[in-house]
C-alpha angles and dihedrals in degrees: 000000000000124000119241117256090243091059092046091052092044090053091047093051091044093052092045091054091046091052091053093043094052095045098085092051091049092048091049092048092052094043095248126142117264113284113273124224088263091052091051090049090053094045091049094052093043090050092047092051091048091050092050091050093045089237107145098165106112096205110108115252093244091054095051120100116255112248111252094018125097 
């Protein structure tokens, strides 16, 4: 069963907003300066793309284990 486009877009916008909302706490936790406008722009687009793809794992793709390899 496929999800309706409205639900896909709602998830994408929700995940984008969540990524931007969580950025200040993450920056503070890691001792980084507050996110800049550019940082928020990047977080928003990454969250939106992840929401469109239905990929809710927050680990960056390059840091994820390769399937089938230890």
